[in-house]
C-alpha positions as CSV (number, residue, x, y, z in Angstrom):
1,X,0.2,14.6,-8.3
2,X,-1.0,14.4,-4.7
3,X,-3.6,11.7,-5.6
4,X,-0.9,9.3,-6.8
5,X,1.6,10.0,-4.1
6,X,-0.9,9.5,-1.3
7,X,-2.0,6.0,-2.3
8,X,-0.9,3.5,0.5
9,X,-1.0,-0.3,0.2
10,X,-2.8,-2.5,2.7
11,X,-0.7,-3.7,5.6
12,X,-1.3,-7.3,4.5
13,X,0.2,-6.7,1.1
14,X,3.2,-4.6,2.1
15,X,6.5,-6.5,3.0
16,X,7.5,-6.0,6.7
17,X,11.1,-6.1,8.0
18,X,11.6,-6.0,11.7
19,X,15.0,-5.7,13.4
20,X,13.8,-5.6,17.0
21,X,12.0,-8.3,18.9
22,X,9.3,-5.9,20.1
23,X,8.7,-4.7,16.5
24,X,8.5,-8.3,15.3
25,X,5.9,-9.1,18.0
26,X,3.8,-6.1,17.0
27,X,3.8,-7.0,13.4
28,X,3.0,-10.7,14.1
29,X,0.0,-9.7,16.3
30,X,-1.2,-7.2,13.6
31,X,-0.9,-10.0,11.0
32,X,-3.1,-12.2,13.2
33,X,-6.0,-9.6,13.0
34,X,-6.2,-10.1,9.3
35,X,-6.7,-13.9,9.4
36,X,-5.6,-17.2,10.8
37,X,-2.1,-18.4,10.1
38,X,-3.5,-21.1,7.9
39,X,-5.5,-18.6,5.7
40,X,-2.6,-16.2,5.4
41,X,-0.1,-19.0,4.7
42,X,-2.3,-20.4,2.0
43,X,-2.5,-17.0,0.3
44,X,-0.2,-17.1,-2.7
45,X,-1.6,-14.5,-5.2
46,X,-3.8,-11.6,-4.5
47,X,-5.6,-9.2,-6.8
48,X,-7.5,-6.1,-5.6
49,X,-9.2,-3.7,-7.8
50,X,-11.3,-0.6,-7.1
51,X,-11.5,3.1,-7.6
52,X,-10.8,6.5,-5.9
53,X,-13.6,8.8,-5.0
54,X,-12.2,12.4,-4.4
55,X,-13.8,14.3,-1.5
56,X,-14.0,17.4,-3.7
57,X,-15.6,17.4,-7.2
58,X,-12.8,19.4,-8.7
59,X,-10.3,16.6,-8.1
60,X,-10.1,13.8,-10.7
61,X,-11.2,10.3,-9.9
62,X,-8.9,7.3,-10.4
63,X,-8.8,3.5,-10.7
64,X,-6.5,1.3,-8.7
65,X,-5.2,-2.3,-9.2
66,X,-3.0,-4.2,-6.7
67,X,-1.5,-7.6,-7.7
68,X,0.7,-9.5,-5.3
69,X,2.4,-12.9,-5.3
70,X,4.4,-14.6,-2.6
71,X,7.1,-14.3,-1.5
72,X,8.1,-10.8,-2.7
73,X,6.3,-9.7,-5.9
74,X,3.8,-6.8,-6.2
75,X,2.4,-4.6,-8.8
76,X,0.3,-1.4,-8.1
77,X,-1.3,0.5,-10.9
78,X,-3.1,3.8,-10.3
79,X,-4.7,5.6,-13.3
80,X,-5.8,9.2,-13.2
81,X,-7.1,10.5,-16.5
82,X,-4.2,9.8,-18.9
83,X,-1.6,9.5,-16.2
84,X,-0.6,6.0,-15.1
85,X,1.7,5.2,-12.2
86,X,2.9,1.6,-11.9
87,X,5.0,0.4,-8.9
88,X,6.7,-3.0,-9.3
89,X,8.4,-5.0,-6.6
90,X,10.3,-8.2,-7.5
91,X,12.5,-9.7,-4.8
92,X,15.1,-7.1,-3.7
93,X,14.4,-4.9,-6.8
94,X,11.7,-2.4,-7.5
95,X,10.8,0.5,-9.7
96,X,8.1,3.2,-10.2
97,X,7.0,3.9,-13.7
98,X,5.1,7.1,-14.5
99,X,3.4,7.1,-17.9
100,X,1.5,9.8,-19.7
101,X,-0.6,8.3,-22.4
102,X,-1.0,11.5,-24.2
103,X,2.6,12.6,-24.1
104,X,5.1,10.5,-26.0
105,X,8.1,12.2,-24.2
106,X,6.8,11.2,-20.8
107,X,5.5,7.8,-21.7
108,X,8.0,5.8,-19.8
109,X,9.9,7.4,-16.8
110,X,11.4,4.9,-14.3
111,X,12.8,5.4,-10.8
112,X,14.6,2.6,-9.0
113,X,13.4,1.9,-5.5
114,X,15.6,1.5,-2.4
115,X,15.5,-0.8,0.6
116,X,13.5,0.1,3.7
117,X,14.2,0.0,7.4
118,X,11.7,-0.4,10.2
119,X,12.0,1.3,13.6
120,X,9.8,1.3,16.8
121,X,9.0,4.8,18.0
122,X,7.0,4.1,21.1
123,X,3.4,4.6,22.1
124,X,1.2,7.4,20.8
125,X,-2.4,8.4,20.7
126,X,-3.9,8.2,17.2
127,X,-7.6,8.8,16.4
128,X,-8.5,8.3,20.0
129,X,-6.6,5.0,20.3
130,X,-3.4,4.2,22.1
131,X,-1.1,2.8,19.5
132,X,2.4,1.3,18.8
133,X,4.1,3.7,16.4
134,X,6.3,2.0,13.7
135,X,8.4,4.1,11.3
136,X,9.4,2.8,7.9
137,X,12.4,4.8,6.5
138,X,14.0,4.8,3.1
139,X,17.5,5.9,2.1
140,X,16.1,8.4,-0.4
141,X,14.4,10.3,2.4
142,X,10.9,8.8,2.0
143,X,9.2,7.5,5.2
144,X,5.8,6.0,6.3
145,X,4.5,5.7,9.8
146,X,2.0,3.0,10.8
147,X,-0.1,3.0,14.0
148,X,-1.2,-0.4,15.5
149,X,-3.7,-0.4,18.4
150,X,-2.4,-1.7,21.7
151,X,-5.6,-3.2,22.8
152,X,-6.4,-5.3,19.7
153,X,-3.3,-4.9,17.4
154,X,-5.4,-3.6,14.5
155,X,-3.9,-1.1,12.0
156,X,-5.4,2.3,13.0
157,X,-3.8,4.5,10.3
158,X,-0.9,4.9,8.0
159,X,0.7,8.3,7.4
160,X,3.2,9.2,4.6
161,X,6.0,11.7,5.0
162,X,3.8,14.2,3.1
163,X,1.3,14.1,5.9
164,X,-1.3,12.1,4.1
165,X,-3.1,9.6,6.4
166,X,-5.0,6.5,5.2
167,X,-7.6,4.8,7.4
168,X,-9.2,1.4,6.6
169,X,-13.0,1.3,7.0
170,X,-15.4,-1.7,7.0
171,X,-14.6,-5.4,6.7
172,X,-15.0,-8.1,4.1
173,X,-13.7,-11.7,4.4
174,X,-12.2,-13.4,1.3
175,X,-10.7,-16.9,1.6
176,X,-10.6,-16.4,5.4
177,X,-8.7,-13.2,5.3
178,X,-10.0,-9.8,6.4
179,X,-9.9,-6.8,3.9
180,X,-11.3,-3.3,4.3
181,X,-14.3,-2.2,2.2
182,X,-12.8,1.2,1.6
183,X,-9.7,3.3,2.6
184,X,-10.2,6.9,3.5
185,X,-7.3,9.4,2.9
186,X,-6.8,12.7,4.9
187,X,-4.5,15.6,5.0
188,X,-4.8,16.8,8.6
189,X,-8.5,17.0,9.3
190,X,-9.5,17.4,5.6
191,X,-10.6,14.3,3.7
192,X,-8.9,14.0,0.3
193,X,-10.5,11.0,-1.2
194,X,-11.7,7.4,-0.6
195,X,-10.5,4.2,-2.2
196,X,-13.4,1.8,-2.7
197,X,-12.5,-1.9,-2.9
198,X,-14.5,-3.3,-5.8
199,X,-13.1,-6.8,-6.3
200,X,-10.7,-9.2,-4.4
201,X,-9.3,-12.3,-5.9
202,X,-7.2,-14.8,-3.9
203,X,-5.0,-17.5,-5.5
204,X,-6.1,-16.8,-9.0
205,X,-3.7,-17.3,-11.9
206,X,-1.7,-14.2,-12.9
207,X,-0.4,-13.1,-16.3
208,X,3.2,-14.0,-17.2
209,X,5.7,-11.2,-16.8
210,X,3.6,-8.7,-14.7
211,X,6.4,-8.4,-12.1
212,X,9.2,-8.1,-14.6
213,X,11.2,-4.9,-14.1
214,X,11.4,-3.1,-17.5
215,X,14.9,-2.4,-18.9
216,X,16.2,-0.3,-21.8
217,X,13.7,2.5,-21.3
218,X,14.1,6.1,-20.6
219,X,14.6,6.7,-16.9
220,X,14.3,9.7,-14.6
């Protein structure tokens, strides 16, 4: 489903790996736009919840939950009707679980995730802003491109290999860290939907086992 595949995580929550000095500098400056080093270093756990508002009434709405814990644990849950997609990252391992609450045969389908690589692709104009272009590539063929403004290092947009672009809008400060109020998603010039950030929790206790990679289940 396009709605599930087009969900992108915030730049702050996603792990970044840079093999070039220039890429590292861009990532470090972009990180600084989100908050001070003290505020970012003090962040241990993060919980963000909200919902997806489709641009067209015929598309289904959805809820979203992002839970992260330093150094390398993350859980993303997107629910559309009776379809639930859960992405779990734990250290060097990760998986995507697709569940259909109304179909017993499809209740637990798991795909193992692979490592990512990061490459600098030069300077490009994006949404009227000159940007550094960074390409995140995966061995299974999936890729994501991020654009960081040259003048202020802010994340301008993120585009998946399916051509879905996400743009962060608005600003809210929680525990000294900047988060968007919503994230808009586009396919070309057409808006698909908007993710509205409802609640953000920083350094709150998390339930035990939420980052555990399931084993012994049917995989696909």
